[in-house]
N, C-alpha and C positions, 0 to 999 in steps of 0.2 A: 580204142582211140586214146589220145593224150588228154588228161584232165587236170584242171587247176581250180583252186578255190580262192576267190577274192574275198578278203575280209576287211572290215572297217572297225577301228577302235575309237573309243572316247565319245561316242554319241549318246543319245541323240542331240541334234542341234537345231531342231525345228525347221527353219527355212532350208538350211543346207541338207538336212536329211531328205527332205522332199525333193530337192534338186538332184541329189544322187539317185533317188528312186526313179526319177524321170529318165535319166541317162541309162540306167541299168535296164529299165523296161523297154526303152527305145531300141536297145541292142539285144533284147531278149537274153539278159545275163542274170544268172542266179548269184547270190552273194550271202555272206554271213556277217551280221553286225554284232560286235561285242559291246554291249551297252553298260554305262555306269548308272547305278541306281539313283544317284543324286541328280543326274541329268534327266533320267526317265521321269522323275517326279516333276521336273520343270516342263517337260514336253511329252506328256502321255499320248497326245494325238499323233505325234510322229511315230511313237512305238506301235500304236494301233495300226497306223498306215503301213508300217513295215510288215506286220503280221498279215494284214488284209491282202497285201500285194504278194504274199508268199515267200518273203525273205526269212532266212533263219536268224534266230536271236540267240546270242550267248551272253553270259555274265562277265563283266569286266571289273567287278567289285563295286562297292557303294561310292567311295570317294577318291579312288585312284591313288591310294597310299602304296608305298613300297612295303609289301607284306613280308618279304624275306626278313628273317631274324626278329619278327614281331612276336609278342606273346600270343599263345593260342586263342585267348579270349578276344583279342583285338581282331585277329584273322576271322574268327567265327562271326563276330559282329558284322564285319564287312560283307560276308556271305549272306548272313541272315537278312540284313536290311535290304540288300540289293535284290535277293531272290523273292522276298515278299512283295516288293514293288513291282518287279517284272512279272511275277505270276498274277498279281492282282490286275495288272493292265492287260496282259495277253490272254489270261485264262488258261495258259499252257505251262507245263513243267519245262524249265530251262535246263538243258543237259550238258551244255558246254561252258567252260570257264577259261578265260585268258587272264593270267596274272598281269597286273600293271607293270610296265617296263620289261615284261618278259622275265621278271626276276622271281624265283621261287626256291624253296627248300623243302625238306621232307614234311615240315609242319603244314606248309601251304598245300602240297599234294594230298596229304592225308585229310586235311579239312575239306578240300574239294571232293574227295571220295566220300567223306561222311555226308556231304550234301548231295551225293549222287551226281557229281559233276565230273566230266572228263576234261583234264587240263590240256589246252591246245596252245602251241607256240606257232612259229612260222619259220620258213626257210628262205623267203625273199623279202628283204626290207630295203626299199628305195630311199629310206630316210626322208620321206615326205614331210614328217613332223619338223624337220630342220629348215624348212622354207626354201627348198630347191626349186628351180624353174621347172615348168611342166615337161619340157623336152627331156631334161635330166632325169626326172622321176620316171617317166615312161621308158627311157633308155635303160635305166638300172633294172627295171622289172624285166624287160625283154632280153637283156643280156644274161640274167641270172635264173630265169625260169626253166623248169624241166617238168617232165611228167610227174604229177603228184604234188606239185608245189602248193604251198599255202602262202599267199601274198598278203603282206601287211600294208594296209593303207589307213589313213585317219580321216575322220569326219571333221567338218568345220575348217578345212584348209582350202583356200581358193585355188592354189596351184595344183592340189590333188584333184579337185573338181575339173580343172582344165586339162589335166593329164589323163583323166579316166577314159575319154573316147579314144585317145591314142593307144593307151594300154590295151583296151578291148580290141580295137582293130588290129593292133600288132599281134596279139595272141591268137586272134582268129586266123590271121594270115599264116601263122606258124602251125595251124591245124589243131589248136586247143579247144576243148569243150569246157564250159563253165559249170561247176557243180558247187553245192554247199559243202561245208566242212564235213557234216555227217555223211553225205553221199561219198565224199572222197575217202573217208575212213572205211566205209562199207566196201568200196571198190578195192582198196588196198588190202583189206582182210580177205576178200574173195581171192585176190591174185596170190596171196601167200599160202592159200590152202593147197 
């Protein structure tokens, strides 16, 4: 079957995170949430709820700084602070990392590997962070998706929330199954063997 991973960046957002969970659960959709350590400190209950409901958690840095071209000690500090917070809340080791803005260099990749994190980007970006209308966001996803796509969405955006059911229903109509990023990576490595 065709598989896609829906991902959300920049959370948690308390109220909005729980609203996203409701939509995803209603449609029986798996997703991966790349969380900021600074926001996880503010909304630990939302992080706990994500884990309790079976969603995958990834690291999105502590404070969403542009890590590319930063000194190694600054990059390491972002990883260390964020991972300590996420691990303390979830009780689990976080294995995935998404660099803020999708910007990285060798230092960022090597630091991620040092913290046993796999760096994950995306290949479908409907630019929901730019404030587009729900129909536009949904259309951009559905026009650009293919088997194995990682879809980038953002928490805390009202229009993303409104677009989410359209995206899910549109992907289901095209025959896609929803998996976490880790599951998608597992399937792609199996198909390459």
